[in-house]
Backbone bond lengths (Angstrom), bond angles and torsions (degrees), N, CA, C in turn:
res aa  C-N    CA-C-N  psi(-1)  N-CA   C-N-CA  omega(-1)  CA-C   N-CA-C  phi
1 M - - - 1.433 - - 1.493 109.26 -
2 K 1.276 118.80 129.17 1.408 121.48 -178.11 1.551 111.28 -81.08
3 K 1.300 116.29 133.62 1.480 121.28 -179.47 1.489 110.24 -72.88
4 Q 1.286 117.81 130.62 1.466 121.21 179.57 1.522 110.24 -73.78
5 A 1.336 115.35 140.75 1.469 120.22 177.71 1.530 108.90 -65.14
6 A 1.339 111.54 146.21 1.468 119.16 178.68 1.542 109.26 -73.10
7 R 1.350 116.78 143.78 1.401 123.36 174.04 1.508 110.78 -112.40
8 I 1.350 115.39 159.25 1.441 119.15 175.74 1.556 110.39 -78.75
9 V 1.338 116.28 127.99 1.399 119.24 -178.34 1.551 111.79 -109.32
10 S 1.329 115.81 -23.14 1.447 120.32 178.38 1.476 111.34 -153.66
11 V 1.344 114.60 152.42 1.504 121.94 175.98 1.455 109.93 -143.95
12 S 1.237 117.37 140.46 1.458 123.70 172.39 1.514 108.54 -139.21
13 T 1.347 118.88 146.90 1.440 123.09 178.15 1.508 108.70 -94.52
14 E 1.333 114.83 148.39 1.425 124.41 -178.98 1.481 112.30 -129.48
15 P 1.288 120.26 159.11 1.523 120.08 174.97 1.543 110.88 -57.82
16 G 1.320 114.01 152.24 1.461 120.09 179.85 1.465 112.00 82.38
17 M 1.290 119.72 25.89 1.477 124.50 -178.68 1.512 111.23 53.62
18 A 1.304 119.58 50.52 1.406 123.68 178.87 1.533 108.22 -115.84
19 V 1.369 114.85 151.90 1.433 120.44 175.42 1.563 105.10 -123.65
20 A 1.304 112.36 140.02 1.458 118.33 174.22 1.578 102.57 -105.12
21 V 1.338 115.27 121.60 1.498 120.41 -175.11 1.510 108.74 -119.39
22 G 1.306 116.20 126.77 1.408 122.72 172.36 1.501 111.16 -96.77
23 L 1.330 117.80 131.05 1.490 120.71 -178.42 1.551 110.43 -107.93
24 S 1.292 112.82 158.11 1.497 118.00 -176.66 1.490 114.02 -68.37
25 D 1.345 119.34 -15.68 1.448 122.36 175.33 1.553 113.82 -88.60
26 G 1.348 114.10 6.70 1.486 119.59 176.64 1.482 113.31 95.29
27 R 1.312 118.23 -9.52 1.474 117.64 -179.13 1.488 110.55 -76.81
28 A 1.282 117.71 149.24 1.500 127.65 173.74 1.444 109.72 -118.84
29 L 1.282 118.99 121.91 1.485 123.15 177.28 1.501 109.44 -115.29
30 R 1.398 115.00 140.88 1.437 119.83 168.66 1.480 106.06 -116.65
31 V 1.330 116.20 122.85 1.447 121.85 -177.53 1.476 110.58 -122.34
32 A 1.303 116.79 121.45 1.485 123.13 174.91 1.554 105.18 -82.94
33 L 1.345 116.50 124.63 1.459 120.98 -174.73 1.537 113.20 -107.46
34 N 1.353 115.22 6.69 1.505 117.77 -177.55 1.564 111.80 -63.45
35 G 1.243 118.79 -37.56 1.443 121.16 178.44 1.555 110.14 -67.89
36 L 1.314 115.71 -41.10 1.456 119.51 176.11 1.454 112.47 -61.43
37 A 1.348 117.22 -42.27 1.461 120.52 178.02 1.498 113.91 -65.71
38 E 1.299 116.95 -30.31 1.495 122.03 176.90 1.541 113.31 -77.05
39 S 1.353 117.56 -28.25 1.474 120.13 -175.28 1.497 112.58 -96.78
40 L 1.387 121.33 -25.62 1.449 124.09 -176.39 1.519 109.28 -122.99
41 S 1.323 115.46 119.06 1.492 120.99 -172.31 1.512 112.19 -60.40
42 V 1.334 119.45 -32.12 1.478 118.55 179.57 1.481 112.92 -60.80
43 F 1.325 118.51 -24.35 1.457 121.35 177.42 1.508 114.79 -95.54
44 S 1.372 119.15 -1.99 1.433 119.98 179.83 1.549 115.64 -60.45
45 P 1.309 119.00 -30.85 1.491 115.43 176.58 1.471 114.15 -62.88
46 L 1.354 117.43 -21.31 1.526 120.11 177.74 1.511 114.28 -67.69
47 E 1.328 115.30 -6.98 1.482 116.84 177.02 1.564 110.05 -73.76
48 N 1.294 114.70 -15.55 1.481 118.37 172.80 1.516 106.52 -81.57
49 P 1.398 118.02 121.29 1.467 120.47 -176.94 1.508 112.15 -57.89
50 G 1.321 119.06 -35.33 1.473 121.08 -179.15 1.523 110.00 -63.11
51 E 1.310 114.76 -45.47 1.480 122.03 179.08 1.555 110.91 -65.20
52 F 1.291 116.72 -44.22 1.445 121.39 178.75 1.480 112.12 -58.95
53 A 1.306 117.18 -38.09 1.448 123.17 -178.13 1.559 114.80 -68.13
54 T 1.346 116.63 -8.62 1.448 121.34 176.57 1.503 117.60 -81.76
55 A 1.293 114.28 3.81 1.478 118.22 -179.52 1.438 114.42 -54.15
56 R 1.330 117.11 133.25 1.459 119.78 179.13 1.574 109.62 -147.34
57 V 1.336 114.33 163.06 1.470 118.68 175.36 1.495 108.25 -84.53
58 A 1.290 118.39 133.79 1.496 124.30 -177.91 1.535 109.58 -131.74
59 D 1.331 113.81 170.37 1.439 119.97 173.70 1.529 113.08 52.98
60 F 1.342 114.10 48.16 1.469 121.63 177.55 1.533 113.42 54.62
61 G 1.338 118.06 31.05 1.377 124.19 179.18 1.547 119.03 90.94
62 W 1.291 115.34 4.14 1.442 120.24 175.20 1.472 115.33 -83.96
63 T 1.380 117.63 -14.43 1.479 121.82 -173.51 1.492 110.35 -137.66
64 L 1.330 114.28 144.40 1.490 126.25 167.59 1.533 104.98 -102.63
65 E 1.308 117.53 123.33 1.481 121.00 -170.92 1.517 110.82 -132.84
66 W 1.362 116.02 152.25 1.469 123.29 176.79 1.523 107.77 -122.05
67 A 1.298 117.63 156.93 1.491 124.28 -178.80 1.527 109.81 -55.15
68 C 1.333 118.44 -34.31 1.488 118.58 -175.57 1.491 113.23 -74.95
69 G 1.321 117.13 -3.07 1.479 120.89 178.83 1.547 113.73 101.29
70 A 1.315 119.41 -13.01 1.408 121.82 173.00 1.544 110.98 -60.49
71 S 1.300 118.67 140.24 1.448 119.28 178.02 1.565 111.87 -152.81
72 L 1.290 114.15 154.81 1.498 120.72 172.62 1.484 109.98 -129.47
73 D 1.319 116.87 129.26 1.458 122.02 172.51 1.508 108.69 -67.14
74 V 1.356 117.49 157.17 1.457 119.93 -178.09 1.537 111.86 -57.39
75 D 1.297 116.11 -39.02 1.494 117.76 179.94 1.554 112.48 -68.65
76 R 1.335 114.87 -26.08 1.482 121.53 -179.51 1.546 111.49 -79.67
77 V 1.355 118.29 -21.67 1.450 120.57 179.90 1.525 107.29 -58.29
78 E 1.325 117.92 -45.98 1.466 123.74 -179.22 1.553 108.28 -66.36
79 L 1.339 115.47 -42.60 1.457 119.44 179.74 1.483 112.87 -65.44
80 A 1.355 119.10 -23.76 1.439 121.81 174.91 1.524 113.68 -55.92
81 L 1.303 114.13 -38.36 1.468 118.84 177.67 1.548 110.27 -60.83
82 E 1.333 112.68 -44.14 1.450 116.37 178.57 1.502 113.98 -65.60
83 Q 1.339 117.68 -35.92 1.473 122.70 -179.29 1.504 113.74 -69.56
84 V 1.321 117.30 -21.72 1.450 118.63 177.41 1.519 109.77 -100.24
85 G 1.356 114.82 21.76 1.450 116.57 175.80 1.552 117.24 84.54
86 M 1.324 116.45 19.53 1.480 118.96 -176.27 1.525 109.75 -115.47
87 A 1.309 119.21 38.03 1.452 120.44 -178.71 1.518 109.35 -61.75
88 A 1.311 122.96 -31.26 1.447 124.11 177.66 1.523 110.14 -64.37
89 N 1.326 120.65 -28.22 1.438 122.08 179.03 1.535 108.74 -72.36
90 V 1.314 114.12 -39.77 1.505 118.96 179.60 1.542 106.90 -64.94
91 A 1.334 116.87 -45.65 1.498 122.57 -178.37 1.574 106.21 -61.41
92 F 1.325 119.13 -41.23 1.445 123.15 -178.90 1.556 109.20 -60.07
93 R 1.308 115.92 -46.81 1.434 122.15 -179.61 1.452 110.79 -63.54
94 H 1.399 118.88 -43.22 1.454 119.77 176.59 1.524 112.81 -62.85
95 W 1.406 118.20 -35.28 1.403 120.00 -179.27 1.547 109.04 -67.30
96 Q 1.370 114.75 -42.93 1.491 116.63 178.44 1.489 111.10 -66.41
97 D 1.287 122.17 -41.34 1.446 123.54 176.22 1.503 113.57 -62.43
98 A 1.312 113.75 -47.61 1.498 118.24 -174.00 1.527 112.61 -61.11
99 H 1.341 115.07 -27.18 1.447 119.94 179.73 1.497 112.81 -104.32
100 R 1.335 115.95 6.18 1.428 125.38 178.02 1.552 109.75 48.20
101 L 1.292 113.77 54.75 1.501 120.17 -178.36 1.468 108.39 -99.31
102 S 1.381 114.57 135.39 1.451 120.12 172.86 1.513 110.16 -75.05
103 L 1.271 119.39 173.71 1.450 122.38 176.18 1.541 111.73 -55.92
104 S 1.336 115.97 -44.20 1.458 121.11 179.28 1.552 111.52 -66.09
105 Q 1.349 117.07 -40.12 1.509 120.58 -177.87 1.596 105.72 -67.41
106 A 1.249 115.95 -44.18 1.533 119.44 -176.27 1.529 107.36 -67.31
107 A 1.294 119.68 -34.03 1.423 122.02 -178.54 1.502 113.39 -67.44
108 A 1.325 116.30 -11.27 1.509 120.27 -176.97 1.532 110.01 -68.17
109 I 1.331 119.17 -7.94 1.442 120.33 176.78 1.540 111.09 -80.09
110 G 1.353 114.96 1.91 1.447 117.36 177.42 1.533 113.43 113.31
111 L 1.322 116.27 23.58 1.480 122.42 -178.54 1.494 110.68 -121.39
112 S 1.296 116.58 165.64 1.503 120.98 171.57 1.498 107.37 -85.56
113 R 1.333 117.70 162.46 1.455 121.68 176.12 1.607 106.60 -63.60
114 R 1.255 117.02 -38.85 1.458 117.57 -177.86 1.574 110.90 -65.30
115 T 1.287 116.59 -39.46 1.475 119.87 179.18 1.564 108.73 -65.98
116 V 1.328 119.04 -42.06 1.465 122.01 177.78 1.495 107.38 -56.65
117 S 1.357 117.42 -45.55 1.463 120.13 -179.25 1.496 111.39 -61.49
118 Q 1.338 118.19 -45.41 1.451 123.03 -176.83 1.574 108.55 -66.49
119 Y 1.333 120.42 -37.23 1.401 120.37 175.92 1.530 111.08 -67.61
120 R 1.258 116.73 -41.14 1.476 122.98 -177.06 1.534 110.68 -62.76
121 T 1.281 115.30 -40.17 1.488 120.28 -174.73 1.479 115.39 -93.71
122 G 1.337 117.09 -3.55 1.501 119.04 177.12 1.500 113.97 87.86
123 V 1.359 118.70 6.75 1.451 120.09 178.81 1.503 111.09 -68.75
124 R 1.363 117.84 -34.99 1.459 123.59 172.17 1.475 111.79 -125.01
125 P 1.340 119.49 142.05 1.456 118.84 174.49 1.454 113.73 -68.92
126 V 1.357 116.95 146.73 1.472 122.30 -179.63 1.515 110.07 -86.94
127 P 1.398 113.66 116.59 1.488 117.21 178.30 1.523 113.40 -65.63
128 R 1.322 114.06 153.29 1.457 119.23 179.48 1.517 112.64 -54.75
129 T 1.343 115.72 -35.20 1.490 117.12 -179.01 1.551 111.84 -64.60
130 V 1.319 117.15 -30.67 1.442 121.79 175.07 1.480 114.29 -65.92
131 A 1.380 111.37 -47.06 1.437 118.47 178.10 1.537 110.80 -59.32
132 L 1.336 117.72 -38.16 1.453 121.95 178.17 1.544 109.42 -70.09
133 A 1.311 118.14 -37.69 1.477 121.32 178.75 1.550 106.65 -62.40
134 C 1.317 121.80 -37.04 1.480 124.42 179.99 1.534 107.28 -63.65
135 K 1.292 117.38 -45.51 1.483 121.36 179.38 1.521 110.08 -64.01
136 G 1.307 117.89 -40.30 1.457 120.85 176.33 1.501 110.45 -64.71
137 W 1.280 120.62 -41.59 1.487 124.39 176.39 1.539 109.47 -56.63
138 E 1.362 117.13 -47.59 1.390 121.20 178.34 1.519 113.96 -60.12
139 A 1.363 116.95 -43.05 1.458 121.33 175.35 1.528 112.47 -61.89
140 E 1.286 113.97 -39.29 1.519 119.49 178.84 1.550 109.76 -63.68
141 Q 1.311 116.93 -43.07 1.467 121.46 -179.05 1.527 108.31 -66.96
142 A 1.325 118.13 -40.92 1.444 120.36 177.90 1.522 111.06 -62.19
143 A 1.316 115.90 -41.18 1.552 119.01 -177.80 1.551 108.14 -67.55
144 L 1.324 115.80 -26.83 1.454 116.97 -176.54 1.593 108.51 -88.32
145 G 1.310 113.52 0.12 1.485 118.28 179.94 1.518 114.39 74.01
146 N 1.320 116.79 27.53 1.451 120.38 -176.77 1.469 105.93 -101.32
147 S 1.342 118.12 85.93 1.443 122.78 -172.26 1.565 112.57 -65.66
148 A 1.316 118.32 -28.52 1.454 121.47 -178.77 1.537 110.20 -81.54
149 G 1.336 118.45 -15.25 1.442 123.05 -179.93 1.445 114.39 77.36
150 H 1.371 118.51 17.34 1.417 121.27 179.08 1.549 108.08 -90.51
151 R 1.308 113.46 153.99 1.483 121.07 176.92 1.468 107.73 -92.62
Protein backbone atom coordinates (compact mmCIF):
# COMPACT_ATOMS: atom_id res chain seq x y z
CA MET A 1 0.00 0.00 0.00
CA LYS A 2 1.41 3.35 -1.02
CA LYS A 3 1.80 5.93 1.73
CA GLN A 4 -0.21 9.08 1.02
CA ALA A 5 1.76 12.31 0.85
CA ALA A 6 1.36 14.66 3.78
CA ARG A 7 -0.72 17.80 3.31
CA ILE A 8 -0.53 21.12 5.09
CA VAL A 9 -3.23 21.34 7.76
CA SER A 10 -2.21 24.56 9.49
CA VAL A 11 0.09 27.53 9.08
CA SER A 12 1.00 30.43 11.30
CA THR A 13 3.53 33.18 10.77
CA GLU A 14 6.25 33.96 13.28
CA PRO A 15 8.78 36.75 13.73
CA GLY A 16 11.86 36.58 11.54
CA MET A 17 9.93 35.62 8.39
CA ALA A 18 9.25 32.10 9.65
CA VAL A 19 6.21 29.91 9.17
CA ALA A 20 5.10 27.12 11.45
CA VAL A 21 3.47 24.46 9.31
CA GLY A 22 1.47 21.52 10.62
CA LEU A 23 1.27 18.50 8.32
CA SER A 24 -1.39 15.81 8.11
CA ASP A 25 1.13 13.13 9.14
CA GLY A 26 1.62 14.88 12.48
CA ARG A 27 4.92 16.57 11.65
CA ALA A 28 5.40 20.21 12.51
CA LEU A 29 7.94 22.23 10.55
CA ARG A 30 9.25 25.70 11.25
CA VAL A 31 10.77 27.22 8.17
CA ALA A 32 12.56 30.57 8.09
CA LEU A 33 11.92 32.10 4.66
CA ASN A 34 14.04 35.25 4.86
CA GLY A 35 16.86 33.71 2.82
CA LEU A 36 14.37 32.54 0.23
CA ALA A 37 12.88 36.03 -0.02
CA GLU A 38 16.35 37.49 -0.52
CA SER A 39 17.36 35.00 -3.22
CA LEU A 40 14.15 34.64 -5.28
CA SER A 41 12.32 37.76 -6.42
CA VAL A 42 8.87 36.12 -6.37
CA PHE A 43 9.22 35.90 -2.57
CA SER A 44 10.54 39.47 -2.06
CA PRO A 45 7.06 40.91 -1.27
CA LEU A 46 7.07 38.67 1.82
CA GLU A 47 9.68 40.96 3.38
CA ASN A 48 6.72 43.25 4.15
CA PRO A 49 5.37 41.96 7.51
CA GLY A 50 1.77 42.72 6.51
CA GLU A 51 2.12 40.67 3.34
CA PHE A 52 3.94 37.86 5.13
CA ALA A 53 1.09 37.62 7.65
CA THR A 54 -1.36 36.69 4.85
CA ALA A 55 0.00 33.12 4.67
CA ARG A 56 -2.76 30.56 4.32
CA VAL A 57 -3.32 26.92 3.40
CA ALA A 58 -4.62 26.56 -0.17
CA ASP A 59 -5.45 23.84 -2.69
CA PHE A 60 -6.85 21.44 -0.09
CA GLY A 61 -3.57 21.44 1.84
CA TRP A 62 -1.21 20.99 -1.08
CA THR A 63 -0.02 24.63 -1.09
CA LEU A 64 1.07 27.40 1.25
CA GLU A 65 0.03 30.70 -0.35
CA TRP A 66 0.24 34.47 0.25
CA ALA A 67 -2.01 37.28 -1.00
CA CYS A 68 0.75 38.56 -3.33
CA GLY A 69 0.65 35.28 -5.27
CA ALA A 70 3.80 33.71 -3.85
CA SER A 71 3.28 30.06 -2.98
CA LEU A 72 5.10 26.92 -1.90
CA ASP A 73 3.87 23.39 -2.57
CA VAL A 74 3.90 21.09 0.45
CA ASP A 75 6.96 19.24 -0.87
CA ARG A 76 8.74 22.56 -1.42
CA VAL A 77 8.23 23.66 2.20
CA GLU A 78 10.90 21.17 3.22
CA LEU A 79 13.06 22.08 0.23
CA ALA A 80 12.90 25.72 1.36
CA LEU A 81 15.20 24.80 4.23
CA GLU A 82 17.69 23.38 1.74
CA GLN A 83 17.44 26.42 -0.54
CA VAL A 84 18.42 28.75 2.26
CA GLY A 85 21.50 26.66 2.99
CA MET A 86 20.05 24.42 5.70
CA ALA A 87 20.32 21.03 3.99
CA ALA A 88 21.96 19.66 7.14
CA ASN A 89 18.78 20.51 9.08
CA VAL A 90 16.70 18.54 6.59
CA ALA A 91 19.16 15.65 6.82
CA PHE A 92 18.98 15.80 10.64
CA ARG A 93 15.18 15.63 10.54
CA HIS A 94 15.34 12.69 8.10
CA TRP A 95 17.79 10.90 10.42
CA GLN A 96 15.52 11.42 13.43
CA ASP A 97 12.40 10.36 11.50
CA ALA A 98 14.06 7.33 9.86
CA HIS A 99 15.02 5.95 13.25
CA ARG A 100 11.76 7.07 14.90
CA LEU A 101 13.67 8.88 17.63
CA SER A 102 11.95 11.14 20.11
CA LEU A 103 13.58 14.44 21.07
CA SER A 104 15.09 12.74 24.13
CA GLN A 105 16.37 9.75 22.17
CA ALA A 106 17.94 11.98 19.50
CA ALA A 107 19.51 14.10 22.22
CA ALA A 108 21.50 11.05 23.35
CA ILE A 109 24.21 12.03 20.83
CA GLY A 110 25.17 14.80 23.26
CA LEU A 111 22.50 17.47 22.77
CA SER A 112 19.64 18.90 24.77
CA ARG A 113 16.04 18.23 23.75
CA ARG A 114 15.70 21.93 22.97
CA THR A 115 18.72 21.89 20.67
CA VAL A 116 17.36 18.82 18.84
CA SER A 117 14.09 20.68 18.31
CA GLN A 118 15.92 23.77 17.04
CA TYR A 119 18.00 21.72 14.60
CA ARG A 120 14.96 19.80 13.44
CA THR A 121 12.91 22.90 12.69
CA GLY A 122 15.68 25.02 11.22
CA VAL A 123 15.87 27.57 14.03
CA ARG A 124 19.60 26.83 14.33
CA PRO A 125 21.93 25.42 11.67
CA VAL A 126 23.23 21.89 12.27
CA PRO A 127 27.01 21.91 12.77
CA ARG A 128 29.09 19.37 10.87
CA THR A 129 30.08 17.72 14.16
CA VAL A 130 26.41 16.92 14.86
CA ALA A 131 25.95 15.45 11.38
CA LEU A 132 28.99 13.26 12.05
CA ALA A 133 27.59 12.27 15.45
CA CYS A 134 24.42 11.07 13.70
CA LYS A 135 26.50 8.89 11.38
CA GLY A 136 28.43 7.57 14.36
CA TRP A 137 25.17 6.74 16.15
CA GLU A 138 24.01 4.79 13.08
CA ALA A 139 27.31 2.87 12.94
CA GLU A 140 27.03 2.07 16.64
CA GLN A 141 23.48 0.79 16.18
CA ALA A 142 24.57 -1.35 13.23
CA ALA A 143 27.44 -2.80 15.29
CA LEU A 144 24.96 -3.68 18.02
CA GLY A 145 22.82 -5.46 15.42
CA ASN A 146 19.93 -3.09 15.89
CA SER A 147 18.64 -2.93 12.32
CA ALA A 148 15.68 -0.70 13.17
CA GLY A 149 17.95 1.80 14.88
CA HIS A 150 15.93 1.83 18.08
CA ARG A 151 17.49 1.99 21.49
